[in-house]
C-alpha positions as CSV (number, residue, x, y, z in Angstrom):
1,M,113.2,147.0,91.8
2,P,110.1,147.9,93.9
3,E,109.8,146.5,97.4
4,N,106.8,145.0,99.1
5,E,105.5,146.1,102.5
6,T,108.1,144.1,104.3
7,G,111.0,145.6,102.4
8,I,111.8,142.4,100.4
9,T,112.4,143.0,96.7
10,T,111.2,140.7,93.9
11,D,114.9,140.0,93.0
12,E,115.5,138.8,96.5
13,L,112.5,136.5,96.4
14,V,113.6,135.1,93.1
15,V,117.0,134.3,94.6
16,A,115.3,132.6,97.6
17,V,113.2,130.5,95.2
18,R,116.2,129.4,93.2
19,A,118.1,128.6,96.4
20,A,115.1,126.5,97.6
21,G,115.2,124.7,94.3
22,D,118.9,124.0,94.6
23,Q,118.5,122.8,98.2
24,A,115.5,120.6,97.2
25,M,117.5,119.1,94.3
26,Q,120.3,118.1,96.6
27,A,118.0,116.7,99.3
28,M,115.9,114.8,96.8
29,S,119.0,113.4,95.1
30,Q,120.1,112.1,98.4
31,T,116.7,110.6,99.1
32,H,116.6,109.0,95.7
33,G,120.0,107.5,96.3
34,A,118.9,106.2,99.7
35,R,115.7,104.8,98.1
36,E,117.6,102.9,95.4
37,E,120.0,101.5,98.0
38,A,117.2,100.4,100.3
39,L,115.2,98.9,97.4
40,R,118.2,96.8,96.3
41,A,118.9,95.7,99.8
42,S,115.3,94.8,100.5
43,R,115.1,92.7,97.3
44,Q,118.2,90.8,98.4
45,V,116.7,90.3,101.9
46,I,113.6,88.9,100.4
47,R,115.6,86.5,98.1
48,F,117.9,85.3,101.0
49,S,114.8,84.8,103.3
50,A,112.9,82.9,100.6
51,N,115.9,80.6,100.0
52,S,116.2,80.1,103.8
53,I,112.6,79.0,104.0
54,R,113.1,76.6,101.1
55,A,116.2,75.2,102.9
56,S,114.1,74.7,106.1
57,H,111.6,72.7,104.1
58,R,114.4,70.5,102.9
59,S,115.5,70.2,106.6
60,D,118.8,71.7,105.5
61,F,118.9,73.8,108.7
62,E,122.5,74.8,108.5
63,E,121.9,76.3,105.0
64,A,118.7,77.9,106.2
65,R,120.5,79.5,109.1
66,S,123.3,80.8,106.9
67,L,120.9,82.4,104.5
68,K,118.8,83.9,107.3
69,E,121.9,85.5,108.8
70,Q,122.9,87.0,105.4
71,A,119.4,88.5,105.2
72,G,119.8,89.9,108.8
73,T,123.1,91.5,107.9
74,L,121.7,93.2,104.9
75,L,118.8,94.6,107.0
76,S,121.2,96.0,109.5
77,T,122.8,98.1,106.7
78,L,119.5,100.0,106.4
79,D,119.8,101.5,109.9
80,K,121.4,104.6,108.4
81,V,118.6,105.0,105.9
82,Q,116.1,104.8,108.8
83,E,117.9,107.5,110.6
84,E,118.6,109.9,107.7
85,H,115.7,109.1,105.4
86,P,112.7,107.8,107.4
87,E,110.3,108.5,104.5
88,V,112.2,105.9,102.5
89,F,112.6,103.4,105.3
90,Y,108.9,103.5,106.0
91,G,107.8,103.5,102.4
92,G,106.7,99.9,102.4
93,F,109.4,97.8,100.6
94,V,111.8,97.7,103.5
95,E,108.9,96.4,105.7
96,D,108.2,93.7,103.1
97,G,111.8,92.6,103.5
98,Q,111.5,92.6,107.3
99,K,108.3,90.5,107.1
100,E,110.0,88.0,104.8
101,Y,113.0,87.9,107.2
102,V,110.8,87.2,110.2
103,E,109.0,84.5,108.3
104,A,112.3,82.9,107.6
105,C,113.4,83.1,111.2
106,A,110.1,81.7,112.4
107,T,110.0,78.9,109.8
108,L,113.5,77.8,110.8
109,A,112.6,77.9,114.6
110,F,109.4,76.0,114.1
111,T,110.7,73.3,111.8
112,E,114.0,72.8,113.4
113,G,112.7,73.1,117.0
114,S,115.0,76.0,117.9
115,R,114.4,79.2,119.8
116,L,112.2,81.9,118.2
117,P,114.1,85.2,118.1
118,T,112.2,88.2,119.6
119,M,111.3,91.4,117.8
120,D,113.9,93.2,120.0
121,E,116.6,90.8,119.0
122,L,115.7,91.3,115.3
123,A,115.3,95.0,115.8
124,I,112.0,94.9,113.9
125,G,108.7,96.6,114.7
126,A,105.7,94.8,116.0
127,G,103.6,95.2,112.8
128,A,106.3,93.7,110.5
129,Y,107.2,91.0,113.1
130,M,103.7,89.8,113.7
131,N,102.9,89.8,110.0
132,G,106.0,87.7,109.3
133,L,104.9,85.3,112.1
134,A,101.5,85.0,110.6
135,E,102.9,84.1,107.2
136,A,105.0,81.4,108.8
137,I,101.7,79.6,109.4
138,G,101.5,79.0,105.7
139,E,105.0,77.5,105.7
140,L,104.0,75.2,108.5
141,R,101.1,73.9,106.5
142,R,103.5,73.1,103.7
143,F,105.8,71.3,106.1
144,V,102.9,69.3,107.5
145,L,101.8,68.3,104.0
146,D,105.3,67.2,103.1
147,M,105.4,65.0,106.2
148,L,102.0,63.5,105.4
149,R,103.2,62.6,101.9
150,K,106.1,60.8,103.4
151,D,103.7,59.0,105.8
152,D,105.5,60.7,108.7
153,F,103.1,61.7,111.5
154,S,105.8,62.3,114.2
155,R,105.5,66.1,114.4
156,C,102.3,66.9,112.5
157,E,100.1,67.5,115.6
158,D,102.8,69.5,117.3
159,L,103.1,71.8,114.2
160,L,99.4,72.2,114.1
161,R,99.4,73.2,117.7
162,L,102.0,75.8,116.9
163,M,99.8,77.1,114.1
164,D,96.9,77.4,116.5
165,E,99.0,79.2,119.1
166,V,100.3,81.7,116.6
167,Y,96.7,82.4,115.4
168,S,95.5,82.7,119.0
169,V,98.0,85.5,119.6
170,L,97.2,87.2,116.3
171,V,93.5,87.5,117.0
172,T,94.2,89.4,120.3
173,L,95.9,92.2,118.3
174,D,92.8,94.2,117.5
175,F,94.2,97.5,116.4
176,P,93.7,99.6,113.3
177,D,95.5,98.6,110.1
178,A,97.7,101.7,110.3
179,V,99.2,100.2,113.5
180,T,99.2,96.5,112.6
181,R,100.2,97.0,109.0
182,G,97.3,94.9,107.6
183,L,97.6,92.1,110.2
184,R,93.8,91.6,110.4
185,R,93.5,90.5,106.8
186,N,96.6,88.3,107.1
187,T,95.1,86.7,110.2
188,D,91.8,86.0,108.4
189,V,93.6,84.3,105.6
190,M,95.7,82.2,108.1
191,R,92.5,81.0,109.8
192,G,91.5,79.2,106.6
193,V,95.0,77.8,106.2
194,I,94.9,76.3,109.7
195,E,91.4,74.8,109.2
196,R,92.4,73.2,105.9
197,T,95.5,71.8,107.6
198,R,93.5,70.4,110.4
199,G,91.1,68.7,107.9
200,D,94.0,67.2,105.9
201,L,95.7,65.9,109.1
202,T,92.4,64.5,110.4
203,V,91.7,62.6,107.2
204,A,95.3,61.3,107.1
205,L,95.1,60.1,110.7
206,R,91.8,58.4,110.1
207,Q,93.1,56.7,107.0
208,R,96.1,55.4,108.8
209,S,93.9,54.1,111.6
210,L,91.7,52.4,109.1
211,E,94.7,50.8,107.3
212,R,96.0,49.5,110.7
213,Q,92.6,48.0,111.5
214,L,92.4,46.4,108.0
215,A,95.9,45.0,108.5
216,I,94.9,43.4,111.8
217,F,91.7,42.0,110.3
218,T,93.7,40.6,107.4
219,D,96.2,39.0,109.7
220,R,93.4,37.4,111.7
221,L,91.8,36.0,108.6
222,E,95.1,34.5,107.4
223,S,95.8,33.0,110.8
224,N,92.4,31.2,110.7
């Protein structure tokens, strides 16, 4: 078989190509297996986190905490995937699970009045953490509306203050989307959520004040 200028024959190149194919097959099979594992775990994390959020809305904080912890345990199993297959770990769906998990943690902390875990404690990057925190604003709106329907104003203004504070932090993070993972769009959406909540609460407070004034006026008329 003729050789090229470097002395490598065509047969040797064919062998090298086939070896590369075998090596790629093995590597891609491992990556595919890791992807399937990470995808299953991420879906379970999202399910546990969503159920934890629902439990927080029911004020079933013990159940919310248990479900949140199950989600965190599942996320920790992906550490090996992050180390061995970073292309899978940073493919997007793992980050979706992380955001949902942070949202569950934040919703529980805000509604229960417990400590908010830090991104270091959760071992989650800044982009996913802040996006999860942003989405918790929407859950706080739902919690406020549930309280208003029950004619319970005890925590509504405090929760609105928390929403405002989260938003105030979000708007300071002015970096490209590649860094923040789309945080700017999320922040813009949450601004509208906060303003609608402020409007709903203002209307409800004014209505309550009016009802009290009418009750006082009615009592005066009856006493006369």
